[in-house]
Backbone as a chain_set.jsonl record, in Angstrom:
{"seq": "MSLSNIPADLPDFELIANLFVEEGVRVVSPAELHGLIAGHLAAGARLQPAILLQTACELMDTNALTHESSKATLLNLYTATCDALESMDLEFELLLPDDENEISVRAESLGRWCQSFLSGFGLYGKHTDASLSTEAKETLNDLGQIAQISADLEELDENESDLMEVQEYVRMAVLMLFTECNKALEEKEKAFAKAEPESKRLH", "coords": {"N": [[-3.121, 9.702, -19.172], [-0.227, 8.926, -20.215], [1.83, 6.194, -19.22], [5.029, 5.502, -21.03], [5.169, 7.938, -21.013], [6.392, 9.411, -19.395], [9.139, 9.778, -17.459], [11.959, 7.269, -16.229], [13.206, 7.822, -13.543], [13.644, 7.196, -10.204], [11.706, 8.392, -8.057], [12.64, 9.833, -4.632], [12.824, 9.275, -1.261], [12.12, 11.224, 0.457], [10.386, 12.795, -1.657], [8.35, 11.378, -1.791], [7.182, 11.539, 0.497], [6.684, 14.225, 1.066], [4.456, 14.589, -0.95], [2.788, 13.016, -0.265], [2.019, 14.834, 2.4], [1.11, 17.273, 1.038], [-1.227, 15.968, -0.184], [-2.713, 14.992, 2.13], [-2.652, 12.912, 3.312], [-1.659, 10.975, 5.864], [-1.502, 8.029, 7.427], [-0.022, 6.691, 5.847], [3.334, 5.346, 4.691], [5.677, 6.349, 2.317], [7.08, 4.135, 2.192], [5.542, 1.861, 2.258], [3.597, 2.326, 0.109], [5.381, 1.944, -1.944], [6.497, -0.566, -1.353], [4.224, -2.237, -1.799], [3.426, -1.676, -4.654], [5.586, -2.747, -5.769], [5.109, -5.404, -4.863], [2.709, -6.261, -6.322], [3.914, -5.694, -8.912], [6.312, -7.8, -9.277], [5.094, -10.118, -8.36], [4.053, -10.169, -11.278], [1.98, -8.767, -12.267], [0.584, -6.031, -14.107], [-0.365, -2.761, -14.036], [-2.567, -0.913, -15.593], [-2.615, 3.226, -16.006], [-4.918, 4.377, -14.521], [-5.802, 2.321, -13.166], [-3.343, 2.07, -11.098], [-3.744, 4.337, -9.858], [-5.685, 4.299, -8.184], [-5.528, 2.08, -6.897], [-3.672, 2.824, -5.54], [-4.421, 5.483, -4.027], [-6.571, 3.832, -2.526], [-4.933, 2.468, -0.944], [-3.906, 4.704, 0.498], [-5.793, 5.64, 1.596], [-7.707, 7.542, 0.576], [-9.641, 9.32, -1.483], [-9.738, 10.436, -4.056], [-6.634, 12.276, -5.912], [-5.784, 15.441, -5.269], [-3.685, 16.679, -6.751], [-1.868, 17.15, -9.854], [0.464, 16.834, -10.39], [0.977, 15.069, -8.442], [-0.205, 12.871, -9.356], [1.495, 12.504, -11.482], [3.726, 11.587, -10.13], [3.386, 9.493, -8.737], [3.025, 7.591, -10.948], [5.471, 8.178, -12.504], [6.984, 7.284, -10.072], [5.913, 4.078, -10.111], [6.676, 3.332, -12.981], [9.381, 3.391, -13.017], [10.344, 1.608, -10.886], [9.264, -0.818, -11.776], [10.943, -0.925, -14.229], [13.587, -1.205, -13.706], [13.403, -3.448, -11.676], [12.716, -5.178, -14.316], [14.993, -4.946, -15.389], [18.477, -5.997, -16.435], [20.586, -5.576, -14.974], [20.459, -5.191, -12.17], [19.505, -2.618, -11.083], [17.244, -2.394, -9.01], [16.188, -0.956, -6.473], [14.942, -0.644, -3.008], [12.616, 1.735, -1.96], [13.123, 3.752, 0.772], [13.923, 5.619, 3.936], [16.51, 7.355, 4.095], [20.326, 7.286, 5.199], [20.704, 8.897, 6.946], [18.468, 8.95, 9.092], [16.809, 8.099, 12.066], [17.87, 4.575, 13.218], [16.391, 3.2, 14.264], [13.523, 4.172, 12.812], [14.38, 3.574, 10.099], [14.733, 0.942, 10.457], [11.75, 0.405, 11.137], [9.985, 1.028, 8.436], [11.689, -0.7, 6.861], [10.197, -2.578, 7.607], [7.781, -2.136, 6.894], [7.443, -1.933, 4.42], [8.446, -4.62, 3.825], [5.561, -5.71, 4.398], [3.882, -4.243, 3.011], [4.578, -5.667, 0.654], [4.113, -8.189, 0.545], [1.11, -8.012, 0.669], [0.474, -6.86, -1.518], [1.706, -8.647, -3.55], [0.012, -10.939, -2.728], [-2.457, -10.083, -3.619], [-2.31, -10.187, -6.125], [-2.848, -13.16, -6.126], [-0.346, -15.109, -6.264], [0.436, -16.236, -3.736], [-0.453, -18.1, -2.961], [-0.097, -20.348, -4.708], [0.596, -23.336, -6.651], [2.702, -23.171, -8.348], [4.982, -21.931, -7.425], [8.408, -22.397, -6.774], [10.088, -24.3, -4.178], [11.924, -22.839, -3.092], [10.85, -20.104, -3.53], [8.399, -19.812, -1.618], [9.955, -20.423, 0.278], [10.972, -17.997, 0.668], [9.463, -15.928, 0.692], [8.011, -16.551, 3.34], [10.292, -15.697, 4.497], [10.32, -12.967, 4.242], [7.855, -12.175, 5.362], [8.824, -12.832, 8.094], [10.833, -10.743, 8.174], [9.229, -8.44, 8.261], [8.047, -8.193, 10.573], [10.005, -6.905, 11.924], [12.005, -5.507, 14.991], [11.213, -1.978, 15.854], [12.535, -1.105, 17.411], [15.875, -0.203, 18.084], [18.818, 0.256, 19.148], [21.443, 2.469, 18.783], [23.869, 0.83, 17.015], [27.127, 0.417, 15.781], [26.878, -2.254, 15.684], [24.327, -2.868, 15.274], [23.288, -1.553, 12.99], [25.161, -2.803, 11.018], [23.818, -5.129, 10.541], [21.149, -4.43, 10.255], [21.377, -3.496, 7.038], [22.204, -5.42, 6.185], [19.838, -7.189, 6.177], [17.824, -5.357, 4.706], [19.569, -6.038, 2.293], [19.273, -8.403, 1.66], [16.296, -8.462, 1.462], [16.254, -7.137, -0.919], [17.726, -8.542, -2.696], [16.09, -10.847, -2.503], [13.417, -9.904, -3.532], [14.118, -9.716, -6.49], [14.244, -12.026, -6.749], [12.197, -13.421, -6.821], [10.531, -11.722, -8.424], [11.807, -12.512, -11.006], [11.324, -15.447, -10.765], [8.084, -15.395, -11.181], [7.761, -13.536, -13.261], [8.803, -14.941, -15.506], [7.66, -17.551, -15.471], [4.986, -16.529, -16.213], [5.511, -15.146, -18.941], [5.718, -17.186, -20.211], [3.859, -19.037, -20.47], [2.2, -17.383, -21.613], [3.543, -17.583, -24.242], [3.079, -19.718, -24.531], [0.319, -20.13, -25.026], [0.627, -18.306, -27.492], [1.207, -19.824, -29.426], [-0.208, -21.723, -29.052], [-2.846, -20.497, -29.728], [-3.533, -19.991, -32.839], [-3.861, -22.541, -33.634], [-6.19, -23.581, -32.623], [-7.85, -22.187, -34.48], [-8.259, -22.706, -36.482], [-9.799, -24.018, -39.517], [-11.646, -26.668, -40.032]], "CA": [[-2.205, 10.202, -19.095], [0.343, 7.761, -20.274], [3.209, 5.539, -18.653], [5.718, 5.88, -21.438], [5.732, 10.093, -21.256], [7.188, 9.576, -17.882], [10.865, 9.781, -17.352], [11.804, 6.501, -15.421], [14.022, 7.636, -12.478], [12.82, 6.364, -9.16], [11.703, 9.266, -7.068], [13.642, 9.323, -3.588], [11.548, 8.689, -0.614], [11.452, 12.781, 0.657], [9.254, 13.535, -2.326], [7.164, 10.733, -2.02], [6.681, 11.923, 1.477], [5.889, 15.494, 0.608], [3.651, 14.161, -1.884], [1.534, 12.998, 0.908], [1.662, 15.683, 2.654], [-0.02, 17.795, -0.124], [-2.859, 15.401, -0.48], [-3.355, 15.218, 3.72], [-2.041, 11.445, 3.763], [-1.138, 10.817, 6.917], [-1.655, 7.065, 7.582], [0.793, 5.264, 5.167], [4.361, 5.931, 4.647], [6.227, 5.656, 0.788], [7.727, 2.72, 1.676], [4.408, 1.049, 2.319], [3.419, 2.365, -1.176], [6.558, 1.244, -2.989], [6.373, -2.2, -0.88], [2.606, -2.49, -2.506], [3.542, -1.473, -6.007], [6.944, -3.358, -6.171], [4.53, -6.356, -5.028], [2.173, -6.442, -7.712], [5.11, -6.385, -10.252], [7.319, -9.42, -8.931], [3.942, -11.434, -8.784], [3.392, -10.409, -12.37], [0.748, -7.977, -12.212], [0.796, -4.539, -14.51], [-1.447, -2.163, -13.832], [-3.028, 0.755, -16.072], [-2.367, 3.941, -15.302], [-6.118, 4.707, -13.822], [-5.923, 0.905, -11.829], [-3.119, 2.018, -10.191], [-4.104, 5.664, -9.305], [-6.832, 3.947, -7.686], [-5.181, 1.041, -6.407], [-2.621, 3.761, -4.399], [-5.727, 5.952, -3.212], [-7.204, 3.1, -1.367], [-3.761, 2.447, -0.035], [-3.797, 6.17, 1.499], [-7.442, 5.801, 2.33], [-7.797, 8.909, -0.109], [-10.747, 9.265, -2.734], [-8.489, 10.707, -5.088], [-5.653, 12.874, -5.928], [-6.108, 17.048, -5.828], [-2.756, 17.539, -7.47], [-1.797, 16.445, -10.77], [1.595, 16.548, -9.945], [0.481, 14.089, -7.016], [-0.691, 11.669, -10.481], [2.946, 12.432, -12.193], [4.974, 11.332, -9.453], [3.13, 8.39, -8.397], [3.28, 7.048, -12.205], [7.02, 7.78, -12.302], [7.412, 5.896, -8.888], [5.694, 3.048, -11.133], [7.669, 2.829, -14.127], [11.267, 3.529, -12.454], [10.131, 0.536, -10.195], [9.118, -1.889, -13.517], [11.906, -0.589, -15.182], [14.535, -1.201, -12.473], [12.971, -4.443, -11.908], [13.165, -5.485, -15.622], [16.733, -4.466, -15.317], [19.547, -6.926, -15.981], [21.469, -4.744, -13.969], [20.082, -5.244, -10.6], [19.25, -1.737, -10.352], [16.337, -2.481, -7.868], [16.278, -0.591, -4.723], [13.365, -0.229, -1.853], [12.218, 3.15, -1.668], [13.488, 4.124, 1.977], [14.597, 6.69, 4.347], [18.059, 7.526, 3.923], [21.082, 7.043, 6.16], [20.703, 10.287, 8.222], [17.511, 8.692, 9.492], [17.667, 7.066, 13.011], [17.79, 3.621, 12.56], [14.782, 2.834, 14.752], [12.777, 4.865, 11.703], [15.084, 2.917, 8.945], [13.855, -0.308, 10.667], [10.282, 0.315, 10.971], [10.002, 1.651, 7.29], [11.604, -1.723, 6.069], [8.912, -4.179, 7.971], [6.305, -2.021, 6.86], [8.203, -2.017, 3.232], [7.338, -5.945, 3.58], [4.674, -6.188, 5.049], [3.463, -3.855, 1.796], [4.99, -6.046, -0.761], [3.405, -9.268, 1.106], [0.305, -7.829, 0.442], [0.901, -6.994, -2.987], [2.072, -9.568, -4.153], [-0.833, -11.882, -1.928], [-3.542, -9.4, -4.061], [-2.511, -10.804, -7.492], [-2.859, -14.698, -5.88], [1.13, -15.59, -6.213], [1.25, -16.323, -2.191], [-0.661, -19.404, -2.772], [0.27, -20.618, -6.582], [1.799, -24.474, -6.531], [3.715, -23.243, -8.903], [5.908, -21.43, -7.109], [9.242, -23.096, -5.969], [10.371, -24.107, -2.509], [12.735, -21.393, -2.849], [10.4, -18.755, -3.528], [7.676, -19.653, -0.811], [10.534, -20.03, 1.511], [11.641, -16.722, 0.459], [8.213, -15.334, 1.292], [7.87, -16.88, 4.417], [11.714, -14.622, 5.241], [9.881, -11.544, 4.084], [7.062, -12.053, 6.444], [9.168, -12.346, 9.602], [11.388, -9.728, 8.173], [7.93, -7.733, 8.374], [7.839, -8.164, 12.432], [11.148, -6.505, 12.355], [11.609, -4.734, 16.005], [11.973, -0.986, 15.297], [13.24, -0.656, 18.752], [16.807, -0.93, 17.803], [19.743, 1.054, 19.448], [22.564, 3.118, 17.125], [25.253, 0.462, 17.449], [27.783, -0.367, 14.627], [26.605, -3.769, 14.955], [22.736, -3.169, 14.161], [23.544, -0.837, 11.48], [25.242, -3.244, 9.93], [22.48, -6.285, 10.615], [19.681, -3.621, 9.117], [21.622, -3.099, 6.083], [22.451, -7.026, 5.631], [18.51, -7.334, 5.966], [17.632, -4.832, 3.609], [20.248, -6.096, 0.729], [18.768, -9.699, 1.828], [15.047, -8.01, 1.179], [15.94, -6.415, -2.634], [17.938, -9.999, -3.68], [14.859, -11.67, -2.845], [12.557, -9.327, -4.722], [14.311, -9.736, -7.627], [14.364, -13.542, -7.357], [10.35, -14.039, -7.134], [10.232, -11.345, -9.979], [12.451, -13.411, -12.138], [10.533, -16.525, -11.124], [7.007, -15.291, -11.626], [7.246, -13.526, -14.393], [9.518, -15.769, -16.25], [6.459, -17.906, -15.565], [4.362, -15.666, -17.017], [6.05, -14.882, -19.914], [6.004, -18.844, -20.891], [2.485, -19.379, -20.41], [1.624, -16.334, -22.547], [4.024, -17.639, -25.088], [2.718, -21.135, -24.923], [-1.114, -19.469, -25.358], [0.206, -17.617, -28.576], [1.644, -20.33, -30.436], [-1.543, -22.519, -29.234], [-3.803, -20.108, -30.145], [-3.782, -20.607, -34.37], [-4.715, -23.886, -33.566], [-7.478, -23.507, -32.256], [-8.655, -20.982, -34.887], [-7.985, -23.514, -37.601], [-10.833, -24.662, -40.423], [-11.369, -28.136, -40.2]], "C": [[-0.823, 8.855, -19.594], [1.795, 7.225, -20.037], [4.416, 6.095, -19.68], [6.22, 7.223, -21.764], [6.574, 10.412, -20.135], [8.08, 9.107, -17.864], [10.926, 8.876, -16.063], [13.141, 6.953, -14.278], [12.651, 7.891, -10.973], [12.751, 7.617, -7.93], [11.81, 8.815, -5.614], [12.174, 9.969, -2.309], [10.973, 10.434, 0.273], [10.399, 13.124, 0.043], [8.028, 13.272, -2.397], [6.302, 11.359, -0.639], [5.819, 13.458, 2.07], [4.758, 15.172, -0.252], [2.212, 13.832, -0.688], [1.044, 13.756, 1.989], [0.937, 17.013, 2.244], [-1.156, 17.321, -0.209], [-3.225, 15.245, 1.012], [-3.479, 13.341, 3.963], [-0.894, 11.003, 5.044], [-0.755, 9.205, 7.471], [-1.048, 6.082, 6.955], [2.069, 6.088, 4.963], [4.781, 5.791, 2.976], [6.793, 4.473, 1.279], [6.598, 1.723, 1.523], [4.018, 0.755, 0.712], [4.205, 1.888, -2.153], [6.385, -0.113, -2.895], [5.424, -2.814, -2.016], [2.715, -2.838, -4.234], [4.845, -2.869, -6.674], [6.33, -5.268, -5.547], [3.623, -7.075, -6.104], [3.224, -6.538, -8.726], [5.611, -7.557, -10.002], [5.999, -10.614, -8.728], [3.292, -11.465, -10.463], [2.616, -9.763, -13.123], [1.301, -6.569, -13.271], [-0.384, -3.697, -14.775], [-1.585, -0.689, -14.688], [-3.19, 1.725, -15.335], [-3.746, 4.311, -14.247], [-6.091, 3.653, -12.535], [-4.82, 1.728, -10.814], [-2.852, 3.508, -9.643], [-4.836, 5.395, -8.428], [-6.431, 2.954, -6.788], [-4.403, 2.141, -4.857], [-3.189, 4.921, -3.583], [-6.193, 4.967, -2.441], [-6.09, 2.831, -0.543], [-3.645, 3.632, 1.146], [-4.735, 6.774, 1.629], [-7.88, 7.46, 2.062], [-8.852, 8.594, -1.377], [-10.441, 9.523, -4.395], [-7.278, 11.976, -4.777], [-5.573, 14.209, -6.173], [-4.627, 17.574, -6.627], [-2.347, 16.392, -8.688], [-0.298, 15.883, -11.151], [2.039, 14.907, -9.509], [0.959, 12.739, -8.103], [1.223, 11.108, -10.836], [3.804, 11.477, -11.873], [4.716, 10.596, -9.514], [3.651, 6.979, -9.665], [4.631, 6.693, -12.313], [7.852, 7.008, -11.37], [7.197, 4.213, -9.514], [6.5, 2.372, -11.839], [9.104, 2.891, -14.107], [11.102, 2.155, -12.12], [10.356, -0.753, -11.125], [10.293, -1.882, -13.954], [13.194, -1.404, -14.61], [14.088, -2.96, -12.282], [13.602, -5.893, -13.21], [14.577, -5.695, -15.784], [17.542, -5.928, -15.662], [20.495, -6.583, -15.192], [21.435, -4.887, -12.464], [20.238, -4.171, -10.205], [18.653, -1.606, -9.27], [16.667, -1.981, -6.679], [14.978, -0.283, -4.212], [13.897, 0.866, -1.777], [12.3, 3.04, 0.148], [14.14, 4.666, 2.722], [15.872, 6.374, 4.057], [18.7, 7.376, 5.338], [21.243, 8.113, 7.68], [19.534, 9.888, 8.738], [17.699, 7.883, 10.975], [17.517, 5.625, 12.603], [16.549, 2.794, 13.172], [13.716, 3.067, 13.331], [13.383, 4.194, 10.274], [14.262, 1.235, 8.994], [12.732, -0.401, 10.612], [9.917, 0.535, 9.244], [10.597, 0.449, 6.617], [10.378, -2.77, 6.513], [7.956, -3.24, 7.061], [6.294, -2.299, 5.039], [7.772, -3.688, 2.657], [6.322, -6.499, 3.577], [3.692, -5.799, 3.686], [3.093, -5.046, 0.508], [4.243, -7.926, -0.801], [1.615, -8.913, 0.706], [-0.234, -7.504, -1.279], [0.916, -7.998, -4.008], [1.254, -11.06, -3.867], [-1.823, -11.261, -2.98], [-2.993, -10.135, -5.748], [-2.57, -12.853, -7.4], [-1.714, -15.39, -6.078], [1.509, -16.575, -5.12], [0.51, -17.972, -2.161], [-0.642, -20.959, -4.298], [1.306, -22.167, -6.245], [2.669, -24.391, -6.958], [5.035, -22.774, -8.473], [6.94, -22.478, -6.356], [9.249, -23.165, -4.889], [11.525, -23.022, -2.414], [11.899, -19.954, -2.563], [9.461, -18.871, -2.294], [8.517, -20.0, 0.639], [11.08, -18.422, 2.055], [10.777, -15.757, 1.344], [8.002, -15.269, 2.455], [9.015, -15.799, 5.353], [10.94, -13.415, 5.306], [8.71, -11.45, 5.532], [7.616, -12.155, 7.809], [10.538, -11.161, 9.449], [10.398, -8.553, 8.344], [6.956, -7.201, 9.519], [9.161, -7.947, 12.91], [11.191, -5.639, 13.818], [12.278, -3.707, 15.064], [12.777, -0.47, 16.324], [15.011, -0.852, 18.703], [18.06, 0.383, 18.558], [20.73, 2.039, 18.152], [23.591, 2.733, 17.564], [25.273, -0.264, 16.016], [26.766, -1.889, 14.423], [24.907, -4.105, 14.304], [22.573, -2.494, 13.058], [24.218, -1.901, 10.398], [24.145, -4.348, 9.607], [21.243, -5.426, 9.319], [20.449, -3.49, 7.675], [22.269, -4.409, 4.949], [21.103, -7.484, 5.245], [18.103, -6.795, 5.091], [18.07, -4.93, 2.519], [19.641, -7.706, 0.798], [17.018, -9.23, 1.177], [15.296, -7.914, -0.809], [16.026, -7.198, -3.258], [16.493, -10.306, -3.734], [13.454, -11.091, -3.17], [12.64, -9.67, -6.057], [14.096, -11.022, -8.366], [12.841, -14.009, -7.248], [10.111, -12.823, -8.007], [10.185, -11.939, -11.034], [11.443, -14.684, -12.094], [9.178, -16.472, -11.913], [6.551, -14.861, -12.645], [7.669, -14.001, -15.866], [8.119, -16.827, -16.538], [5.369, -17.719, -16.538], [4.518, -15.959, -18.519], [5.786, -16.452, -20.867], [4.82, -19.189, -21.162], [2.181, -18.371, -21.197], [2.413, -16.679, -23.872], [3.451, -18.585, -25.829], [0.906, -20.74, -25.841], [-0.671, -19.035, -26.744], [0.457, -18.46, -29.599], [0.538, -21.451, -30.613], [-2.818, -22.124, -29.813], [-4.255, -20.42, -31.791], [-4.286, -21.731, -34.765], [-5.98, -23.866, -33.696], [-8.106, -22.37, -33.141], [-8.536, -21.874, -36.009], [-9.427, -23.73, -38.131], [-10.453, -26.132, -40.66], [-12.509, -28.749, -41.362]], "O": [[-0.844, 7.819, -18.93], [2.782, 7.732, -20.57], [4.901, 7.16, -19.299], [7.183, 7.598, -22.433], [7.277, 11.408, -19.965], [8.152, 7.931, -18.219], [10.34, 9.201, -15.031], [14.108, 6.192, -14.323], [11.537, 8.393, -10.824], [13.607, 7.731, -7.052], [11.303, 7.761, -5.231], [11.164, 10.664, -2.424], [9.817, 10.722, 0.584], [9.46, 13.654, 0.637], [7.036, 13.929, -2.715], [5.096, 11.608, -0.653], [4.947, 13.72, 2.898], [3.867, 15.964, 0.056], [1.108, 14.339, -0.493], [-0.048, 13.548, 2.516], [0.286, 17.698, 3.033], [-2.143, 18.05, -0.31], [-4.437, 15.44, 1.11], [-4.285, 12.742, 4.675], [0.321, 10.802, 5.019], [0.363, 9.121, 7.979], [-1.243, 4.889, 7.188], [2.025, 7.317, 5.026], [4.06, 5.006, 2.36], [6.976, 3.67, 0.365], [6.707, 0.808, 0.707], [4.035, -0.326, 0.124], [3.723, 1.428, -3.188], [6.178, -0.852, -3.857], [5.741, -3.63, -2.882], [2.292, -3.805, -4.867], [4.843, -3.582, -7.677], [7.047, -6.238, -5.789], [3.8, -8.188, -6.6], [3.321, -7.584, -9.367], [5.19, -8.464, -10.719], [6.117, -11.815, -8.973], [2.469, -12.264, -10.909], [2.446, -9.951, -14.328], [2.454, -6.169, -13.11], [-1.237, -3.942, -15.627], [-0.926, 0.334, -14.505], [-3.713, 1.62, -14.226], [-3.434, 4.527, -13.076], [-6.27, 3.925, -11.348], [-5.287, 2.078, -9.73], [-1.811, 3.782, -9.047], [-4.845, 6.266, -7.558], [-7.072, 2.955, -5.737], [-4.622, 2.103, -3.646], [-2.59, 5.334, -2.59], [-6.239, 5.382, -1.283], [-6.277, 2.964, 0.666], [-3.372, 3.484, 2.337], [-4.864, 7.991, 1.759], [-8.231, 8.311, 2.879], [-8.715, 7.613, -2.107], [-10.793, 8.997, -5.451], [-7.081, 12.487, -3.674], [-5.276, 14.452, -7.343], [-4.511, 18.729, -7.038], [-2.445, 15.17, -8.579], [0.041, 14.941, -11.867], [2.835, 14.053, -9.898], [1.885, 11.94, -7.963], [1.878, 10.088, -10.624], [4.457, 10.736, -12.608], [5.383, 10.009, -10.366], [4.282, 5.938, -9.477], [5.094, 5.552, -12.276], [8.883, 6.363, -11.558], [8.051, 3.331, -9.424], [6.982, 1.259, -11.631], [9.868, 2.518, -14.996], [11.617, 1.352, -12.897], [11.347, -1.483, -11.178], [10.804, -2.992, -14.103], [13.681, -2.282, -15.322], [14.743, -3.687, -13.029], [14.341, -6.875, -13.144], [15.11, -6.661, -16.33], [17.142, -6.942, -15.09], [21.252, -7.434, -14.726], [22.395, -4.68, -11.721], [20.904, -4.039, -9.178], [19.144, -0.876, -8.409], [17.411, -2.574, -5.897], [14.071, 0.243, -4.856], [15.078, 1.167, -1.609], [11.543, 2.266, 0.734], [15.325, 4.424, 2.493], [16.275, 5.24, 3.8], [18.057, 7.334, 6.387], [21.678, 8.037, 8.829], [19.15, 10.982, 9.153], [18.638, 7.094, 11.084], [16.97, 5.472, 11.51], [15.91, 1.915, 12.592], [13.164, 2.068, 12.871], [12.669, 4.39, 9.291], [13.599, 0.609, 8.167], [12.354, -1.385, 9.976], [9.236, -0.462, 9.006], [10.05, 0.328, 5.521], [9.807, -3.576, 5.778], [7.227, -3.952, 6.371], [5.319, -2.776, 4.459], [7.139, -4.01, 1.652], [6.025, -7.534, 2.98], [2.896, -6.624, 3.239], [2.106, -5.279, -0.189], [3.982, -8.628, -1.779], [0.959, -9.923, 0.452], [-1.185, -7.958, -1.917], [0.263, -8.096, -5.047], [1.565, -12.099, -4.45], [-2.282, -12.267, -3.522], [-3.948, -10.627, -6.35], [-2.384, -13.625, -8.34], [-1.965, -16.595, -6.096], [2.39, -17.432, -5.198], [0.924, -18.865, -1.421], [-1.123, -22.076, -4.49], [2.431, -22.144, -5.745], [3.643, -25.049, -6.59], [6.073, -23.13, -9.031], [6.526, -23.269, -5.509], [8.597, -22.349, -4.238], [11.783, -22.493, -1.333], [12.138, -19.055, -1.756], [9.629, -17.85, -1.627], [8.034, -19.918, 1.769], [11.401, -17.916, 3.131], [11.118, -15.065, 2.303], [7.775, -14.164, 2.947], [8.788, -15.273, 6.443], [10.875, -12.815, 6.379], [8.861, -10.712, 6.505], [6.982, -11.621, 8.719], [11.149, -10.771, 10.444], [10.992, -7.513, 8.632], [5.964, -6.478, 9.617], [9.602, -8.475, 13.931], [10.204, -4.904, 13.856], [13.122, -3.842, 14.179], [13.583, 0.449, 16.18], [15.418, -1.781, 19.4], [17.822, 1.54, 18.212], [20.56, 2.129, 16.936], [24.354, 3.415, 18.248], [24.478, -0.942, 15.366], [26.195, -2.374, 13.446], [24.428, -4.903, 13.499], [21.757, -2.819, 12.195], [23.93, -1.901, 9.201], [23.65, -4.417, 8.482], [20.788, -5.683, 8.205], [19.5, -3.276, 6.921], [22.598, -4.46, 3.764], [20.976, -8.1, 4.187], [17.804, -7.602, 4.211], [17.548, -4.322, 1.584], [19.596, -8.212, -0.323], [16.665, -9.961, 0.25], [14.648, -8.492, -1.681], [15.27, -7.376, -4.214], [15.777, -10.108, -4.715], [12.448, -11.792, -3.068], [11.665, -9.9, -6.773], [13.903, -11.299, -9.55], [12.513, -15.103, -7.708], [9.014, -13.045, -8.519], [9.268, -12.075, -11.843], [10.81, -15.006, -13.1], [8.959, -17.133, -12.928], [5.499, -15.223, -13.172], [7.196, -13.683, -16.957], [7.605, -16.888, -17.655], [4.958, -18.491, -17.404], [3.864, -16.768, -19.177], [5.712, -16.536, -22.093], [4.668, -19.734, -22.255], [1.341, -18.97, -21.869], [1.966, -16.028, -24.816], [3.252, -18.632, -27.043], [0.551, -21.075, -26.972], [-1.564, -19.323, -27.541], [0.066, -18.116, -30.715], [0.269, -22.017, -31.672], [-3.679, -22.879, -30.265], [-5.287, -21.065, -31.98], [-4.922, -22.006, -35.783], [-6.704, -24.085, -34.667], [-8.878, -21.6, -32.57], [-9.118, -21.193, -36.853], [-10.321, -23.648, -37.289], [-9.474, -26.65, -41.197], [-12.49, -29.939, -41.676]]}, "num_chains": 1, "name": "protein.A"}
């Protein structure tokens, strides 16, 4: 299955939640899966379809996906997330429950999203990368604190406003980290490409 053949429309939260039900997954939320994917991408990793599905299965604590539609949906999720992060239009969005859900549910999902993002980012080794800017390191620390967000929130306008503000901060923080890490990766690749012909010259 090729990533290029899959439409890059981000599946909504409920669609992924239903996928989990069909696959018998009960220990993971769609927010965690999306956070993990975004963390990989932000750090500079690009996963081939087979590796992506294996990574998703490990997170979901299942040996394999039983439905082809589940595989297609997860590959779609990955492609859409990558496209949004690479877009210059700031189209990237977090995969979280919609506003019809209780604020406590949405807060918990945001915390889980951040936890998984940091896990995905850390798996690629960037969390200890000395090349990260001070701003990036501070941002990662902020995401670590947001990951501990309290789910015990009352349905108050003030809390609603605060949650939306934090959610927007997370969105922009991920875009910043993606830009920094992927730009650095691109520059390294360009430098390697320029240096390679020199190393192959005959003397």
